[in-house]
N, C-alpha and C positions, 0 to 999 in steps of 0.2 A: 807222899811227900805233900804237906800243907802249903798252898801258895799264899803269899802275901795278898792283902786286899787290892793293890795297886796293879797285881799281875793281870786281872781279867781287862782292866782298861788299857794296860800295854798291849795286850793281843788285840783289841779293839783298834789300837792305833795301827798296828801291823795290818789289819784288814782295811783300814782306811788307805794305807799305802798301796795296798795290792790293787784296790778299787782305782785308786788315782792313777797307777801305771797302766792299768788295763785301759781307762778311758783315754790316756795319752796315745797309746797305740792305735785305739779306735779312731780317736778325733783328728789324728795327723792328716788323714786323707781329706776330711772336710776342710780343715783349715788351709791346705795347700791345694785345693781342688783347682782353683783359677789357673795357676801356673801350669799344673798338670794337665788340664784340658787344652791349653794353648800349646804346649810343648809338644804333646802326643797327639793332637789333632782330634780330640775327643769332644763330646757335646754333652748336654743334660741328659739326653736318653741313656747314653753310656754310663753316667754316673748314677742314675736311678737304678740301672741294672746292677750296677756293683754294690749299692746298698741293698737291692733285693737278694742278691747272692749272699752277702754277709748275713742278712737276717734269716734266710731259709737255712743256712749251715748253723746259725746260733740255735735255731728251733731244733734241729736234729741233735746238735751238741747237748742241748738243755735236757732232753728225755734221755739220751744215752748216758751222759756223764753224771745226770741226777740219780739214775738207778745204779750206777757204778759207785757214787759216793755214800750210798746207804749200806754198800758191802765191803768196802775196802778202807784202808787207813787214810783219813783225810790229811793226816801230817805228811804223807808221801804224794797223793794225789794232787794236792794243791800245788806243790811246786812243778809237778809234772805238766799241769795244764799251763801254768804261767810260762814254763819254757816253750810251749807249743805256740801260745799266742805271741811270745816276744820274737820267736824265729820267724813267724810270718810277718810281723811287723818289719823286721830287717830285711827279709826277701822282697817287700813291696818296693824297696829302693831299686831293685833290678827287676822290675815287673815286665818292662819292655823286652829284655833279654830272655826273661823265662818265657814270655809268649813266643819269642821265636823259636826256642826249644821245643815248646809244645806243638807248634805248627810243623816243624821239622819231622816230628815223630807221628803226628796226627794230622796229616794234610787235608783231611775231610773237614776240619774246622774252618776252612777258607771256603768261600763260595767260588766254584771253579770258573764262573763266569766273569769274575772280578779279580782272580788271582794274578793277572798280569798287570794290574794297576798298582803302582808303587804306593800311592796314597792310602789306597784301600788296605794293602797288606800292612803298611805300617801301624795304621791306627787299629786294624784288627788284632794284630799280634799284641801290641800294647794293651789293649782292652782285655784280651784273654790272660795276659800274665797278671795284670792288676785284679782281675776278677778271681782267678784261682788264689792268689794271696788273700783276698777278702774271705773267701770260702773257709779257708784254713784258720784265718784269724777268728772268725765268727765261730766256728766249731769249738775251738779251745777256749775262747773267752766264756762261752755258755758254762764251763765248769767252775768259774768263779763262784757264781752265786750260790749253787747247793753247798759247795765247800765252805763259802762265808757264813751263810745262814745257818748250817749245821753247827758251825763254831759258836755263833752267838747264842744258838738255842741250848746249848750244852754248858756254857760257861756263865750265862746271865739269868737271873730271875726274870719272872714274867713282868715285873713293874720296871725293870732296867731294860728291857729288850727294845722297846720303841726308841729309846734314847741311844742305846748301842747301835741299833740298826741305822739310826740317823748319822752317827759317826761313820759307820761303814759306807753308806750311801753318799755321805758328803765328799768322799774320796773322789766320786765321779766329777763333780764340779770343781774340785781343786785341780784335777788332771786337766780338765777342760779350760780352767783359767790358765794353767801353765803352758798349754799346747800352742794357742795362738801367738803367745809371746815368743816361745822357742822358734815358730815357724818364722815369724817376723824378722828376728835377729839372724836366723840361718840364712834365710832366702835374701835379705839385704845385706849380708856379709860378703866377704870377698869370694867365698866359694859360690854364692849365688845359686845354690841347688837345693831344691826340696828333697832330694835323696838323702842327704846326710841326717836330716831329722828322723827319718824312719830308722836309720842305723843307729843313732845315738840313743834314742828312747828306747829301742828295743834292747840294747846291750845293757843300759843302766837299770832297766826294769828286772833283769835277771839277778842283780844283786839282792833282791828282797829275800831269795831263798835262805841267805845265810843267817839272819836273825830269827826267821821263821823256825828252821830246824833246830837253832839253839835255844829257843824259848818254849816250845811245844813238845810234849811227849804224847804217845799214844793214849796213855791212861788218862791224860788231861781232857780227852774228847770221848770218853766212854759214856754211853747213856746211863742215866740213873735207873735204878730199878723201878718198874711200874709201881705206882702207889695208888691203891684204890680210893676213888672219891666215895662221898657218903652214899650215893645211890649204888655204886658197885658194891659197897660193903654189904648193903641190906639184901642185894640180889646177885651175889657173887657167883653162885653156881650157874644160874641161867644166863648171866651175862658171858661167862667163860665159853658156854657152849654155843650161844648164838649172838655173838658180837654185832653181826650184821643183820639183826633183826629189823623189822620195819622201822622202829624209832631211831635206833642209831644210825642204821644205814641211810635213812632219807634225810636225817639231820647232816651227815657228812656231805652226802650229794648236793644238798641244798647250799651248804657253805662252799663246796668247790665251785658251784655254778655262780655263786655269788662273787667269788674270788675272780673268776673269769671276767664277769661283768665289770669289774673294778681295774683289773690289770690291763686289758686291752686297751680301753679309752685312755689311762694315764700314759701309757707307752706310746700310743699314737702321738699325743701332744708332745712329749720329750722328744722323741725320735724325729719329728718334723722339724722342730726348732734346732735340735743338735745338728742335723744334716744340712738344712737348707738356708739357715739365717745368713751365712757369708754370701751367697749368692743373691739373696733377698736384698741385703744392704747394699750389695754391688749395683744390683738393678735399680736401686732407689737413688743412686748416685753419690753414695759416700766414698771417700778417698780410700784408696788401698791401705794406706799408713794408719787410717783411722780404725778401719774395721777389726784387726786383730786386738786392738786394745779395748774396743767396745765389747767384743766378745769375751775377753778377759773378764771385764765388769760385769757382764750378763752371768757367767757361771759363778762369779764370786758372789753375786746376789742370790743365785740359785743355791749356793751352798749355805748362805745364811738362812734362807727359807728351809731348807732340809734340817739344819740343827734346831731351828726355832719350833718346827712342828714337833719334834722329839721332845724338846724341853717343855713344850706346851702340854703334850700328852702326860709327861713325867710328873710335872708340876700338878696337874688336875687330879691324877691318880694318888700321889704321895701326899700332897698338902691339902687338897681340897676334898679327898674321900671319894672321888669318883670312881666308878668301876673302870677297869683298864680299856674295856670296849667303849664306853661312853666318851672317855678321853680321847682316845685315837679317833673316833668318828668325828668328834668336834674339830680336831686339828685336820682331818681330811676334807670336811666340808668347807673350812675357811680357805683352805688352798685351792680348792676347785672353784669356789667363787672369784678367787684372784685370776685364775687362768682365762676366765671370760673376758678379759681386757683385749683378746684376740678379735672380738667382734668389731672393734673399732680400728684395729691396727692395719686391717686390710684397706682402709679407705683413708688412712691418714697420710698426708704428704711428708716429704723429708723434713725433719725438724725434731726438736727435743721431745715433743709431745709422742711422737712415734717411738723414739728411743725409750722414753719412760714406760710406755705400755709394754714394751719387750722385757724391760727389768721386772715389771709386776708379773709378767707371765712366767718368767724364769724363777721368781721367789716361789710362786705357787706350784709351779709344775714339778719341781724336785721335792718339795714339801709333802707331796702325795705320797711318796714311796715309803718312809718310815712306817706310817700306820698300816700301809699294806702288807709289809713284810711281817709286822707282828701278827696280822691276821693269819698269813700263811703258817705261822709257828703255832697256831691253835689247832691245826687240823690233825697232825700226828707227830708224835716224837720219834717214832721208830722209822717212818717213811718220809722224813723231811726233804730228802733229797729228790725222791720220786715226786712229790707235790710240787716242789720248786722246779723241777725238770719239765712236768707236764704243763704247768702253768706258762713256763718260759717257752716251750714248744708252740703252743697255740698262739701266744702273743706275738712271737716273732714272725710267724706265718702272716698274720695279720698286718703287722707293721711293714713286713718286706714288700707285700703288694702294694701297700700304700705308698712306699718310696717310689715304685715303678710308676704309679699312677700320677704322682706329682711331677716326675720327669717327663712323662709323655705329655701332660697337661700343659706344663710350662713351655715346652718346645711348640705345641700346637698353637697355644694362645698367647704366649709372651707374658703371662701375668700369674702371679702368685695370689691374687685377690681371693678366690674362692676357697682355696687351701688354707690362707691364713684365717678366714672367718670361722671356719669349723674346727681348727686345730686345737683351740682352746675351749671349745664348748662341750667336746665329749666327756670330760671328766664328770659331767653332771650325771652321766649314767651310772657312775660308780657311787655316787651319793644316794641314788635310789637303790642301788644294789645292797647298800649298808643296811636298808630296812628290812632285808630278808635274811641277814645274818642269824638273828634269833638267838635263842639259848639251846644248846646241845643236851638231849637227855642225859648224857654222860660227858661231864666236863673233864677232860684228862688233867690230871695233876701234873702242873709244870715243875721242872727241877728248881730247887733253890740255888741261889747263886753260890758257887764254891768260894771259900775263903781264899 
């Protein structure tokens, strides 16, 4: 069955919504962390450990679900992982009760020397319950990216992918825009409870499954038959026997290492500001009623940056005749330069200059992702899930330990200054890594967009 031209962008819209709901489930903890810390008697160290647990679980889920995504139907895997992360989000509302159950069955989770102290037991059980929910959430959320990127790889042409990936990624910032607003109204309402936000967002997210199953069929996501490039045509017999010869193998390894040098820094920047900005603003003396609205503005600006990076790349490639790689490289470098505003943010006092620097950082930090995703889709058509999963696994291990380090550092020093200084500088490493991308001896032919 031939699809109308608008169909592929409708699917990209669904991917946008899935990313949005995933980020709302993820970001609800960060946006409600202050009342949670106060009510459950937790501190920044506990929060850093929860973010670390989430990241390590995401790393494991990225590699496991990435390999699964290459082998099973994305039409059914995608809803399964969405149900998994939505359920974990709902369970977070009952984190302290869940922790009590864990301690009841696994008493060794408590320090026996402190087990008679009610304050310790209450905070420890609450932490264990929330920590468990974050681990489950991280594992299943990791399945979103291989599912989404396989989808855009198979329904969009090479020239459309950076823009399509920009739409996909922009769902993250829209979800992050909505989350602080939802938290603000829920916590300030008559219920006055952060728990309801976890429940509502989790249940609403599950509704996404309905249009996905109605609009997508398995045959829509089948791989196109491999088409030999010019080099492959001239040496087809040799290449078919020794695809991983020195030229092809080393080019692939070089590109994968370059991707690692790109994705780790850009995630360190994004994850730092995603998780810690509410507490940074609170520490700088901003009012509680102001923080969620500024956070919404921050992620809205980040969304604009994400779309702008995709549109810039698409314009240069389609209108100016640039190669896809040159177009996305320029978009990446521009965004990396913008995140360098963090150099000044750490020393700026409370005021609009500080807030403006955060907005510039947000614009650049999310704009780094569409060019990166398009690079990952150049590695392999057959193993996109494995590539995405492996990169995600290593990246989230790095960002997890960064989160724990930030929590411990802030508790020890009472300052975010050093972390803020470096948070926006690291994407420059990715700019250098782009120089090593080069040209592959065999450029895999990319599938044309389906009508």
